[in-house]
N, C-alpha and C positions, 0 to 999 in steps of 0.2 A: 329162170329160163328165158331165153330170148328167141323170138321168131321173126321172120320177115314175110311180108304179105305184098302181093302185087295189088296195086290200086289203079284207079282211073280218076284223075282230077284235072280240071281245066286250066288252073292258073296257080302261080306261086302263093298268092294271097289265100286262095281256097285251101291249099295244102297246109298253110299255117293255121287256118281255122280248124282243119281236121286234126292237126297235131294237138292243139289246145283242147279240143273236145276229147280226144283219146286219153290225154293225161288226166282228165277229170273223172274218168271211170274208175270205180273201185276195182282193185285187182291189177291195175296197171301201175308199175313202178316208174317206167319211163317210156316215152314214145317219140320217134323221130320220123317225120314224113318228108320225103324228097320228091319235089315236083319234077326235077330233071330225070330221075331214074324211075319215077312212078312206083315207088316202094314205100312201105310203112314198116319200120322196125319197132317191135314192141318188146319191152322187158316186163315180164309178169312178176307180181309180188309172190313171195314164198307161199306155196300151197294153193295158189289160185288155179281154177279150172280154166285153161286157156280158151277152150271152145265157148264156154258161157261168157267169159269176159269179152271175147271178140264179138259176140252177138250184141253185147251192150255197147261196145265201141262203135260198131256199125250203126246202131240206132242213134247214138250221140252224134256221130258224124253226119248222118242224114238230116238231123235237126238243123245243123249249121250250113250244110251244103247238100241240098236234096238230090243233086244229080251226080254225086260222087259214088264210087263203087270200091269195095274192098273184096277181093277174091279170097274167100276163106278156104 
């Protein structure tokens, strides 16, 4: 399953850090963060609970970029 989320990130480098953090979370098969469109596209692993996974993604992203936001 793939979903798109609106995000708020300050720069392209921060977007890359968020993308790497999202990809490291269990349940995320792939993630792409676009600074230009302010969107995060996430592909979830088979059987993953997208709500729980996105909470973990948000937590991981806040560790690398504390002022970022993902609108769940």
